[in-house]
C-alpha positions, 0 to 999 in steps of 0.5 A: 326115261325108258324106266318111266316108260316101262313102268307106264306100259305095265299098268296097261290092261287087256282092255287098253291093249285091245283098244290099241290093236283095234285102232290099227285094224282096217275094220275098227269102225265096223266092230263095237267096242264090246265085240272088240273086247270079246274078240280080243279075249277069245284071240288071247284065249286061243294063242294061250291054249295053243302054247300050252298044247305045244308045251304038253306035246314037246315038253319044256324046250326053248322056241329055237328048239321047238321050231327046229322040231316042227320043221321049220327053217330058222334063218339068223341075219345082222342088219336091217333093210336098206330103206333103214327100216328096223327089222326084228323077225318075220315068217315067209310062207311056207315054213321060213323064220328069219330073226335079226340077231343084233336087234334082239341082242341090243334089246337084251342089253338094254333090258339089263341096263335098265335092271328090268329083266326079272320084272318082265320075266327073264325072257331073251328077246330072241325067244320072244320073237320066235315064238311070236313068229311061230304062231304065225306059221301055226295060223297058215297051217291049221285053219281052225285056229280062232284068229285064222277064221273069217269073223267079220261080214263085209257085205251080204246079198241074199244068200251071197256074203263076203267075209273077212279075217280081222287082221289085228287078231292075229297079232293079239293071238300071236302076242298071247301065244308068245307071252305064255310059251316063254313065260313072259310077265307082261304083255309082249306088246311092250317089246315093240317099244323096247326093241326100237329104244336102242337104235331109234329112240325117236320112233320108241318115243312116239310108239310109246306115246301112241300106246299110252294115249289109249289109257289116257282117253279111257281115264278121261271119259265120264 
């Protein structure tokens, strides 16, 4: 079953992922589909280029070593929050990343069981998570990063206007950054499903179906 999910998700294009990501954004109704794709491409290029720049500056080191060299505090924990919500990793301002090792290890075990490690890029889940959260740290500290800028105008009256960031671009950029940094061969969004499978398979199925709906919708349009 999960093997089939992986195969299905691997067929998704950048356009499919863009539709999925923007559907979760509060400003989606304000942004036309073609503009959504433009934003997506810019965010992805932003993430990829930033990862390449860090590789040039720091060399081919692990995400863990990179996080330490950049002076962040790295915390490892096991377990999940008291309300039962699965936690994988999070960035906490100003400079702290927390990684939940047991959930990352369970995902790695599943990937090995499925026999899909090579096709995904032989990447440790913990490395992917650390890279993702590192991007959010960089966003907070480098306001010129594309995904940290305010792209959408909420209202304008004469010389006054209120602009906002597009939240989903932060995730799109972080996913592209993590993929490039660790050498993943597929979209990092796939791991959102895989990480749920070991401990919450029902939620994993729901997320898989939600994601695939965007490919189905696109295919049935005239």
